[in-house]
C-alpha positions, -999 to 999 in steps of 0.1 A, spaced: 0 0 0 14 35 -9 23 60 17 -5 84 7 -31 56 9 -17 46 43 -19 81 57 -54 86 44 -64 53 60 -49 65 93 -70 97 90 -102 76 87 -93 54 117 -104 68 150 -76 50 168 -48 72 152 -37 105 166 -50 134 144 -77 114 128 -111 129 118 -100 163 133 -93 185 103 -61 198 88 -42 212 117 -44 181 140 -36 158 110 -5 179 100 8 179 136 3 141 139 20 133 106 47 159 111 41 175 78 33 211 67 -1 226 68 -1 230 29 9 194 24 -17 181 48 -44 201 31 -35 187 -3 -36 151 10 -69 155 27 -86 171 -3 -83 137 -19 -100 120 11 -138 117 11 -140 115 49 -125 150 50 -142 166 20 -177 153 28 -178 157 66 -170 191 81 -156 190 117 -183 198 143 -181 233 158 -185 232 195 -200 262 213 -188 273 246 -208 271 278 -230 300 286 -250 310 317 -287 304 313 -310 335 311 -344 324 325 -372 349 320 -410 343 321 -425 375 306 -420 403 281 -398 431 294 -387 411 324 -350 415 312 -334 435 284 -298 430 272 -279 459 258 -246 464 240 -228 486 215 -218 475 180 -188 493 165 -191 504 129 -162 528 128 -148 514 96 -179 526 76 -185 558 95 -180 580 64 -208 561 46 -231 565 76 -229 603 82 -204 599 110 -223 573 131 -197 550 146 -217 529 170 -251 513 173 -268 508 207 -287 474 204 -312 465 230 -330 431 229 -359 418 251 -346 384 263 -381 369 262 -397 381 229 -364 388 211 -378 422 201 -349 445 194 -342 482 192 -312 499 175 -302 535 179 -272 550 160 -246 569 179 -217 591 169 -200 589 204 -202 563 231 -200 586 261 -223 580 291 -243 610 282 -249 599 246 -257 563 256 -281 575 283 -299 598 258 -302 569 233 -316 546 259 -340 573 269 -354 574 234 -361 537 236 -379 537 269 -400 567 260 -416 546 233 -437 530 261 -419 499 272 -396 496 302 -376 466 315 -376 453 350 -339 444 347 -312 456 323 -281 436 316 -250 453 301 -214 444 298 -186 460 319 -176 485 292 -173 523 295 -206 530 279 -223 539 311 -225 568 336 -188 563 344 -179 583 313 -202 611 325 -183 615 357 -150 620 340 -118 629 357 -119 666 348 -151 681 336 -184 670 352 -197 655 384 -227 634 393 -218 617 426 -236 602 456 -235 624 487 -216 614 519 -229 586 542 -250 573 513 -266 542 530 -282 565 556 -287 595 533 -311 576 512 -337 579 539 -355 609 553 -373 590 579 -372 555 596 -403 546 616 -399 518 642 -428 504 661 -426 480 690 -459 461 696 -477 487 676 -463 518 694 -442 543 674 -409 549 693 -393 572 667 -400 609 661 -419 620 630 -395 644 613 -380 640 578 -344 646 591 -331 611 596 -302 617 572 -290 647 592 -294 628 625 -273 599 612 -247 623 599 -243 642 632 -241 610 652 -215 596 629 -194 628 633 -196 628 671 -192 591 678 -165 580 653 -131 592 643 -113 593 609 -97 558 614 -133 545 617 -142 564 586 -117 544 565 -127 511 581 -160 503 598 -179 531 581 -167 525 546 -195 500 539 -221 527 546 -206 550 519 -188 573 543 -161 597 531 -137 615 555 -137 645 531 -165 663 550 -157 699 541 -174 702 507 -185 734 488 -219 747 496 -227 750 459 -214 729 429 -211 749 397 -201 739 362 -167 756 367 -157 746 403 -162 709 396 -136 710 367 -106 696 384 -80 710 361 -65 745 360 -99 762 361 -98 793 383 -130 784 402 -117 750 412 -83 765 422 -101 791 444 -116 764 466 -98 753 497 -76 723 496 -102 704 517 -130 712 493 -109 703 462 -101 670 479 -138 665 485 -147 670 448 -119 646 437 -130 620 462 -166 622 451 -156 617 414 -135 587 422 -162 572 443 -188 578 416 -167 560 390 -165 531 413 -202 531 420 -212 532 384 -186 507 371 -204 482 348 -238 493 359 -238 468 387 -257 469 420 -238 480 451 -243 463 484 -240 486 514 -243 479 551 -253 502 579 -268 501 614 -298 525 616 -294 553 641 -326 543 659 -322 545 697 -334 510 705 -308 495 682 -280 512 702 -284 497 736 -269 466 750 -300 446 760 -320 420 742 -356 428 733 -382 410 755 -394 377 739 -426 382 719 -419 418 710 -432 426 676 -410 450 656 -422 469 626 -400 491 604 -408 516 576 -382 534 555 -391 566 536 -368 577 508 -353 611 503 -356 627 468 -326 618 446 -317 654 443 -308 654 480 -285 623 480 -268 630 446 -245 660 440 -241 676 406 -231 709 390 -257 736 386 -268 726 351 -262 689 350 -276 685 315 -295 654 304 -283 630 331 -310 618 355 -309 595 385 -339 571 384 -354 565 419 -377 536 423 -385 515 454 -377 484 434 -342 496 428 -334 497 465 -337 463 483 -333 462 521 -322 431 540 -326 434 578 -302 413 600 -311 405 636 -294 384 662 -317 357 675 -307 342 709 -316 308 721 -317 305 759 -315 275 781 -351 264 789 -346 270 826 -332 305 820 -360 313 796 -387 302 820 -372 323 848 -370 354 825 -406 349 814 -417 345 850 -401 378 859 -416 395 828 -451 385 840 -446 406 871 -426 436 859 -419 451 824 -384 450 808 -366 483 812 -342 498 786 -322 529 795 -316 545 761 -301 577 747 -329 594 728 -321 620 701 -345 646 686 -342 669 656 -357 703 650 -356 729 622 -361 767 624 -359 793 596 -333 820 594 -347 845 569 -329 864 542 -313 896 554 -318 886 591 -291 895 616 -306 881 647 -327 850 656 -342 838 688 -357 803 691 -381 802 721 -384 770 741 -374 746 713 -371 717 738 -405 721 755 -392 727 790 -367 698 789 -329 701 793 -310 682 767 -277 667 778 -261 679 745 -272 704 719 -257 706 684 -267 735 661 -259 738 624 -269 762 597 -277 750 561 -289 768 530 -326 762 528 -323 748 492 -297 723 505 -320 713 533 -349 707 510 -327 688 485 -312 703 454 -285 686 432 -261 716 431 -263 721 469 -244 699 493 -269 686 519 -242 686 547 -225 719 541 -229 735 575 -215 770 571 -205 797 595 -227 822 576 -213 852 594 -223 840 629 -209 863 657 -223 845 687 -248 818 696 -262 815 732 -285 793 752 -305 811 778 -318 792 808 -347 810 825 -332 844 815 -295 835 823 -269 825 798 -253 791 803 -225 783 800 -214 817 813 -186 823 789 -201 837 757 -190 824 723 -174 854 705 -165 851 668 -157 874 640 -183 876 612 -158 883 584 -128 863 593 -116 833 613 -93 850 638 -114 838 668 -124 804 654 -100 784 675 -120 795 706 -152 783 690 -137 751 679 -124 744 714 -159 748 727 -172 724 702 -146 698 713 -154 703 749 -192 700 744 -188 668 723 -167 650 749 -134 650 730 -114 666 758 -123 642 786 -120 612 762 -86 626 750 -96 617 715 -110 636 686 -140 630 663 -145 635 626 -144 673 627 -109 688 625 -101 724 629 -94 725 592 -131 718 587 -145 743 613 -150 780 611 -148 808 585 -148 796 549 -152 760 560 -184 740 556 -184 719 587 -191 745 613 -213 731 641 -220 748 674 -224 726 705 -233 728 742 -229 702 770 -254 706 798 -240 678 820 -223 692 851 -193 669 851 -191 670 813 -192 632 811 -222 623 790 -211 587 784 -212 579 821 -232 546 826 -251 561 856 -283 578 847 -282 616 854 -310 634 872 -335 652 849 -342 688 853 -368 711 838 -359 746 825 -371 769 797 -342 773 773 -341 798 744 -315 798 717 -302 832 705 -280 839 675 -264 870 661 -249 871 626 -241 892 596 -270 900 573 -279 868 555 -277 867 517 -304 840 513 -328 820 533 -311 795 557 -324 767 579 -312 762 615 -309 725 624 -309 716 661 -299 681 674 -307 674 710 -298 643 732 -316 630 763 -316 600 786 -348 581 785 -363 549 798 -382 525 775 -404 498 791 -418 467 773 -443 446 790 -435 412 776 -466 396 791 -493 422 781 -474 435 751 -475 472 762 -447 497 755 -441 530 772 -413 556 771 -403 583 796 -390 611 774 -386 638 801 
């Protein structure tokens, strides 16, 4: 038998290496060139009549049950024929995974703004997906938050800032106050109870940034992080804040994926060291802020929009369930049938008061309803920022020309040393900052909080005024302090205001919560 016939016979025999596999495996097995192998196999019927099977790779299943349950989107590049297509270089293709109905929109650029506008044209035709699948390319909002020009970034402490109010009921009784200021309460408590090392570790999962001194207003020029004069005129802290927001935004938007965040709600009952009585029914309701409050953008952000829908935000609540030894449980339940469970808690309340345009003086009469808070924190915000506006930072607590702030107890000032500041400069700010540290417990703890002197005072937007009404200054003492009743007024003198402002007051009290584990009753002493 000739050599060629022998080789062809080996190709047809499954037991030989390189058989029935095409030109390349056959050439490698016979140790001949690709050209020679092709010539030999062209004379073989097994090769010419039977094409090698093409095996597809493994793909993840997409299981959908209805139209518009899931859309898949991607960009097709047609740059090579852009001249013949009036400069269009890309095609946004969107396919409904169930019906295979498709849309195609031509694009000249693949920036986030262009892609967002193209997708808007599709959804305005009347159909909207429940889910949208995209690849991890750059054709998303990441391109809109570029390194230099524009900014559309989440505000600080995002996991908490999403919510304006969190209602908690125990056995049907509401134990949280009815004010739409939860995001401000959470921000103040984070500032006072954590330090900057915490901000880089345990607070990171809640979307916290240590760059707390941000501009009051974001404009199209001061967010340009190049050599623009407006950006250069900002303080080093505020420049760092803008850069940090942009970097964080690019990370949030990467690939259009969901982001998982974790936080512990600043609800008083969740911050005490006792277990809830067995059989206590807990009900929670979360109310969302408008997206213009928890997203920061320049004054004219153009076509970009942040969709806010309850289905986009999914909450998972984690609780610690404790199993007790049966004898311990029986003993505890026996006690609860005779006396309610008592929970000493630190209760916080929020209040808001107007500071009108052109005003130079403000007196707030009896804001605490005859009670004496252990700690008072006062901050001033632009009213537009308080209400939620994209170009206003919601946490830019400015000095706003304040000369002094006092608390008056039954006609007498307390503490007795008046806060004296300059309205037009920061020459006396160190005294005011020292008072803030003293009132927030930093001096006796011998440790700071989130607010540095670089963030407090004239030209800085983290200026908070605070008073401690505890005689020994130790508010964290585990012993309950005696409660007193006084009428307290807050007085403020400042330079003439250039716009409407809102005064925010945070107050802290010791309270006693009682839960009757047998009858299901709940009561709270808030005096």
